[in-house]
N, C-alpha and C positions, 0 to 999 in steps of 0.2 A: 483527434482524441479525446475521449470521456474518459476523467478520472474521480474516484472518489475516495475522497479522506478521513481516513477513521482516526480523529485524533481528541479527547478530551481538551487539551490546551486550546482555548480560543486564539490566542496572540501566535502559534505553530500553526493552527488552521487559517487564519487570516495572512502571514505571510505565505505559505505554503499555495495558496488560492491566487492572491496576486501575481507571483512569481511563475505557476503553471499558466493560468488565464493571460497575464498582459506579456510576459516573456516568451513564454513558448505557445502560446495560442491554444491550450485544453480547453475543452469544455471540464469545468470542475463542480463536484457534487460534494457536500459535508455532512460529517457525522460527527455527533462529539459523543454516543455512546455506543457501543457493542453493538446491543441491539439494535438501533437505527441504523446503524452502519450494515449489520445483516439484512434488516428489510431493504434498503436502498440496493445493494448488492445483488441482491434478488428484482427487485423490480425494475431497476436502471440498466440494468446489465451492461456495466461500465466495462472500457475497454483494458485498464487497470486500477487496482487501488493500493493506495498509499496506506500501511497499518501501523498506526503507534503500539509498540509492545506494552508497554506500560500505564493501560487504560485502567480508570477509577473504577470501575464496574464490572471488568472481566478482566483475564488473564489475555494480552494478546496471541500468546501461542495458541490456545484454546479457540481464540477467534479464527485464526491463520486454519488450522485442524478444519472448524466447521465449515469455511468457505471453500477449502480445498476437498472436503466431505461431499457439499451440497451437489446436488444434480443441477443445478442452476447456475452455480458459480465455481465450480470445482476447475472450469477452464479460463477462469480468469487471472490473469498473471497478479500476483501480491508483491510489492514491495516493501518490506519492512523499513518502517521507521524509528529507529531507538537511540537511546544517551549509551545504552549498554553494548557495544559491540560484542566484547567478550562472552554475553552471558547470550547471545544470539546465534553466534560460531557455534557454541557449546551444544545448543537444543537439537536433538535430533528431528523433532518435529520443523523447525524453522530450517534447517539445511534443507530438507526434503521438501518442501512444500513452497516455501517463498521463492521467490525468482531474485532476488539480490537484498542488498541493504543499504541503508541512507542512514550514518550516522550524524544527532545532534550534537551541536549546532551544524545544519547544512550553511552552504552560502546560496543565499536566492535567488541569483544569477546563476549559480550551474542546474540548480534544481532541474529546471525542464530537460536538460539534455541527460544529463545523468538517467533520471527514470525513462526517458525515451531509450536511451542505449540499453537500457536493464532489462525491457519489455523487449525490444526488437532483439535481444540474445535469446531470451526464452522462444519467441516465435521460431525463429532460426533454430535453436536446439528442439524444438516439438516437430519442426519440419525434417528432420535430419533421423530422428529415432523413427 
């Protein structure tokens, strides 16, 4: 599975990449900005996106909305990565568009299985709708 991580924190990207690649066997792409993440999502067509809500150059919920509305990215499951789970649960755009939520700090050994489970659950929901 190819996963795009959009997070402006280099340490989070590094830890998530090592976890997903080395423990989960994922192919991982990284973006440090919203603009780069949106471009890579369109160009690379990943199977899933791990999106930080606290990007320094854009509101993560706005990025999620743009991904969800895009003709090339609308079908890509997006898992929100955030330190503020309460904010994420209260934002209607996130509830409607994200396929799940992973709270920072996350345990690197658990990240691959959590991400895989959220994406598979989304695929199951989409197949039964």
